[in-house]
OpenMM code with the backbone's topology and positions (N, CA, C; nanometers):
from openmm import Vec3, app, unit

residues = "MET CYS GLU ASN ASN LYS LEU GLU ILE ALA VAL LYS ILE PHE LYS ILE ARG GLU LYS LEU GLY TRP THR ARG SER LYS LEU ALA GLN GLU ALA ASN VAL LEU GLU SER THR VAL VAL GLU ILE GLU SER GLY ASN ASN ILE ASN ILE GLU THR LEU SER LYS LEU ALA THR ALA MET GLY LYS LYS VAL THR ILE ASN ILE GLU".split()
positions = [
    Vec3(0.0610, -0.1560, 0.0218),
    Vec3(0.0058, 0.0095, 0.0110),
    Vec3(0.1036, 0.1419, -0.0235),
    Vec3(0.0444, 0.2485, -0.0330),
    Vec3(0.1748, 0.3515, -0.1128),
    Vec3(0.1766, 0.4123, 0.0638),
    Vec3(0.2006, 0.5085, 0.0617),
    Vec3(0.2195, 0.5809, 0.1652),
    Vec3(0.1025, 0.7019, 0.1280),
    Vec3(0.0405, 0.7295, 0.0484),
    Vec3(-0.0506, 0.8665, 0.0714),
    Vec3(-0.1697, 0.7564, 0.0813),
    Vec3(-0.2087, 0.6400, 0.0313),
    Vec3(-0.3058, 0.5694, 0.0785),
    Vec3(-0.3399, 0.5711, 0.2108),
    Vec3(-0.2185, 0.4910, 0.2910),
    Vec3(-0.2493, 0.4883, 0.4326),
    Vec3(-0.2035, 0.5667, 0.5303),
    Vec3(-0.1783, 0.7620, 0.4431),
    Vec3(-0.1909, 0.8924, 0.5317),
    Vec3(-0.3424, 0.8985, 0.5524),
    Vec3(-0.4361, 0.8471, 0.4072),
    Vec3(-0.5523, 0.8977, 0.3557),
    Vec3(-0.6468, 0.8242, 0.4638),
    Vec3(-0.6626, 0.6643, 0.4876),
    Vec3(-0.6931, 0.6181, 0.5569),
    Vec3(-0.6491, 0.6380, 0.7577),
    Vec3(-0.5617, 0.6922, 0.7698),
    Vec3(-0.5715, 0.7393, 0.8976),
    Vec3(-0.5694, 0.8969, 0.9470),
    Vec3(-0.6263, 0.9422, 0.8748),
    Vec3(-0.6660, 1.0663, 0.8569),
    Vec3(-0.8224, 1.0341, 0.8905),
    Vec3(-0.8991, 0.9707, 0.8019),
    Vec3(-0.9994, 0.9426, 0.7970),
    Vec3(-1.0623, 0.8785, 0.9188),
    Vec3(-0.9649, 0.7376, 0.9717),
    Vec3(-0.9949, 0.6894, 1.1258),
    Vec3(-0.9796, 0.8187, 1.2290),
    Vec3(-0.9348, 0.8730, 1.2292),
    Vec3(-0.8928, 1.0012, 1.2778),
    Vec3(-1.0019, 1.0862, 1.3223),
    Vec3(-1.0494, 1.1588, 1.1627),
    Vec3(-1.1931, 1.2462, 1.1591),
    Vec3(-1.2917, 1.1849, 1.2521),
    Vec3(-1.3261, 1.0734, 1.2001),
    Vec3(-1.4296, 1.0045, 1.2368),
    Vec3(-1.4500, 0.9966, 1.3736),
    Vec3(-1.3218, 0.9429, 1.4798),
    Vec3(-1.3359, 0.8828, 1.6041),
    Vec3(-1.3243, 1.0674, 1.6373),
    Vec3(-1.2823, 1.1586, 1.6236),
    Vec3(-1.2887, 1.2609, 1.6722),
    Vec3(-1.4203, 1.3438, 1.6522),
    Vec3(-1.4782, 1.3269, 1.5592),
    Vec3(-1.6271, 1.3279, 1.5281),
    Vec3(-1.7134, 1.2995, 1.5854),
    Vec3(-1.6876, 1.1530, 1.6440),
    Vec3(-1.7695, 1.1018, 1.7297),
    Vec3(-1.7477, 1.1571, 1.8920),
    Vec3(-1.6392, 1.1891, 1.8956),
    Vec3(-1.6075, 1.2255, 2.0803),
    Vec3(-1.5422, 1.0897, 2.0880),
    Vec3(-1.4726, 1.0696, 2.0674),
    Vec3(-1.4788, 0.9520, 2.1400),
    Vec3(-1.2750, 0.9564, 2.1268),
    Vec3(-1.2344, 0.8942, 2.2468),
    Vec3(-1.1290, 0.8552, 2.2462),
    Vec3(-1.0233, 0.7787, 2.1763),
    Vec3(-0.8730, 0.7096, 2.1905),
    Vec3(-0.8573, 0.6021, 2.1358),
    Vec3(-0.8617, 0.4462, 2.2192),
    Vec3(-0.9178, 0.5159, 2.2851),
    Vec3(-0.9317, 0.3906, 2.4339),
    Vec3(-1.0418, 0.3656, 2.3798),
    Vec3(-1.1564, 0.4919, 2.4240),
    Vec3(-1.3206, 0.4087, 2.3682),
    Vec3(-1.3514, 0.3644, 2.2190),
    Vec3(-1.2526, 0.3864, 2.0764),
    Vec3(-1.2768, 0.3084, 1.9626),
    Vec3(-1.1604, 0.1716, 1.9593),
    Vec3(-1.0966, 0.1764, 2.0570),
    Vec3(-1.0347, 0.0759, 2.1060),
    Vec3(-1.1598, -0.0435, 2.1487),
    Vec3(-1.1859, 0.0059, 2.2622),
    Vec3(-1.2946, -0.0845, 2.3196),
    Vec3(-1.3948, -0.1115, 2.2420),
    Vec3(-1.4553, -0.0466, 2.1736),
    Vec3(-1.5730, -0.0501, 2.1052),
    Vec3(-1.5563, -0.1713, 1.9725),
    Vec3(-1.4450, -0.1212, 1.9367),
    Vec3(-1.3871, -0.2456, 1.8112),
    Vec3(-1.3274, -0.4156, 1.8889),
    Vec3(-1.2989, -0.4015, 1.9929),
    Vec3(-1.2289, -0.4813, 2.0745),
    Vec3(-1.0692, -0.5184, 1.9856),
    Vec3(-1.0047, -0.3949, 1.9890),
    Vec3(-0.8677, -0.3940, 1.9553),
    Vec3(-0.7850, -0.3469, 2.0685),
    Vec3(-0.6468, -0.3669, 2.0597),
    Vec3(-0.5983, -0.2943, 2.1390),
    Vec3(-0.5809, -0.1287, 2.1368),
    Vec3(-0.5496, -0.0324, 2.2326),
    Vec3(-0.5232, 0.0532, 2.1917),
    Vec3(-0.4081, 0.0930, 2.1423),
    Vec3(-0.2995, 0.0470, 2.0915),
    Vec3(-0.2172, 0.0439, 2.0368),
    Vec3(-0.2232, 0.0034, 1.8846),
    Vec3(-0.3083, -0.0556, 1.8636),
    Vec3(-0.3689, -0.0740, 1.7565),
    Vec3(-0.4555, 0.0543, 1.6616),
    Vec3(-0.5033, 0.1171, 1.7753),
    Vec3(-0.5963, 0.2434, 1.7022),
    Vec3(-0.4389, 0.3723, 1.7047),
    Vec3(-0.3722, 0.3439, 1.7960),
    Vec3(-0.2686, 0.4450, 1.7539),
    Vec3(-0.1720, 0.4081, 1.6338),
    Vec3(-0.1817, 0.2889, 1.5998),
    Vec3(-0.0700, 0.2117, 1.4800),
    Vec3(-0.1199, 0.2769, 1.3912),
    Vec3(-0.3053, 0.2901, 1.3614),
    Vec3(-0.3621, 0.2867, 1.2288),
    Vec3(-0.3661, 0.4282, 1.1736),
    Vec3(-0.3670, 0.5039, 1.3609),
    Vec3(-0.4119, 0.6461, 1.2843),
    Vec3(-0.2355, 0.7348, 1.2868),
    Vec3(-0.1528, 0.6440, 1.2763),
    Vec3(-0.0205, 0.6996, 1.2267),
    Vec3(0.0313, 0.6500, 1.0787),
    Vec3(-0.0781, 0.5668, 1.0638),
    Vec3(-0.0683, 0.5107, 0.9154),
    Vec3(0.0017, 0.3892, 0.9107),
    Vec3(0.0370, 0.2927, 1.0114),
    Vec3(0.1562, 0.1981, 1.0354),
    Vec3(0.0088, 0.0651, 1.0539),
    Vec3(0.0731, -0.0328, 1.0132),
    Vec3(-0.0053, -0.1698, 1.0169),
    Vec3(-0.1731, -0.1398, 0.9865),
    Vec3(-0.1645, -0.1031, 0.8727),
    Vec3(-0.3108, -0.1198, 0.8022),
    Vec3(-0.3238, -0.2431, 0.7912),
    Vec3(-0.4779, -0.2947, 0.8036),
    Vec3(-0.4922, -0.4374, 0.7348),
    Vec3(-0.6474, -0.3978, 0.7633),
    Vec3(-0.6781, -0.4776, 0.6274),
    Vec3(-0.8421, -0.4619, 0.5976),
    Vec3(-0.9181, -0.5139, 0.7278),
    Vec3(-0.8542, -0.6359, 0.7843),
    Vec3(-0.9489, -0.7154, 0.9044),
    Vec3(-0.9846, -0.5965, 1.0072),
    Vec3(-0.8517, -0.5416, 1.0576),
    Vec3(-0.8759, -0.4188, 1.1293),
    Vec3(-0.9384, -0.2780, 1.1212),
    Vec3(-0.8901, -0.2653, 0.9712),
    Vec3(-1.0249, -0.1225, 0.9578),
    Vec3(-1.1709, -0.1708, 0.9704),
    Vec3(-1.2066, -0.2640, 0.9130),
    Vec3(-1.3317, -0.3206, 0.8842),
    Vec3(-1.3637, -0.3191, 1.0916),
    Vec3(-1.3438, -0.3388, 1.1764),
    Vec3(-1.3795, -0.3413, 1.3161),
    Vec3(-1.3814, -0.2158, 1.3549),
    Vec3(-1.2813, -0.1219, 1.3047),
    Vec3(-1.2759, 0.0030, 1.3861),
    Vec3(-1.4001, 0.0946, 1.2532),
    Vec3(-1.4439, 0.0256, 1.1622),
    Vec3(-1.5261, 0.0865, 1.1118),
    Vec3(-1.6280, 0.0431, 1.1282),
    Vec3(-1.6847, -0.0751, 1.1563),
    Vec3(-1.7876, -0.1138, 1.1824),
    Vec3(-1.8474, -0.0275, 1.3493),
    Vec3(-1.7209, -0.0328, 1.4238),
    Vec3(-1.7458, 0.0084, 1.5886),
    Vec3(-1.7931, 0.2031, 1.5783),
    Vec3(-1.7281, 0.2055, 1.4597),
    Vec3(-1.7944, 0.3560, 1.4639),
    Vec3(-1.9460, 0.3806, 1.3893),
    Vec3(-1.9570, 0.2757, 1.3178),
    Vec3(-2.0724, 0.3126, 1.2218),
    Vec3(-2.0351, 0.3204, 1.0853),
    Vec3(-1.9506, 0.3020, 1.0310),
    Vec3(-1.8870, 0.2560, 0.9261),
    Vec3(-1.8987, 0.1728, 0.8310),
    Vec3(-1.8261, 0.1847, 0.6935),
    Vec3(-1.8040, 0.0229, 0.6398),
    Vec3(-1.6818, 0.0769, 0.5349),
    Vec3(-1.6280, -0.0427, 0.5034),
    Vec3(-1.4853, -0.0367, 0.4118),
    Vec3(-1.5256, -0.0194, 0.3112),
    Vec3(-1.4795, 0.0313, 0.1959),
    Vec3(-1.5018, -0.0284, 0.0929),
    Vec3(-1.3415, -0.0024, 0.0276),
    Vec3(-1.3204, -0.1334, -0.1144),
    Vec3(-1.2389, -0.0840, -0.1883),
    Vec3(-1.2716, -0.1178, -0.3092),
    Vec3(-1.2044, 0.0042, -0.3778),
    Vec3(-1.2126, 0.0099, -0.5451),
    Vec3(-0.9906, -0.0267, -0.5586),
    Vec3(-1.0479, -0.1323, -0.7175),
    Vec3(-0.9718, -0.1274, -0.7221),
    Vec3(-0.9448, -0.0943, -0.8915),
    Vec3(-0.8635, -0.0203, -0.9586),
    Vec3(-0.8958, 0.0782, -1.0583),
    Vec3(-0.7611, 0.0127, -1.1658),
] * unit.nanometer
topology = app.Topology()
chain = topology.addChain("A")
for resn in residues:
    res = topology.addResidue(resn, chain)
    for name in ("N", "CA", "C"):
        topology.addAtom(name, app.Element.getBySymbol(name[0]), res)
């Protein structure tokens, strides 16, 4: 995954979480992942579809993939 895509995903997760008024800890709890996982993803690291799906679902969103 290219760095621009990683950064875009990181920013989206951060913005949605902030809009909900959630802390990283709250998102981690709701998504059943470690808080360090949320930190990593919001930093653009260790991004994988399974974890993104957990985070998105916890925040009432969904992950979609476009291959062009």
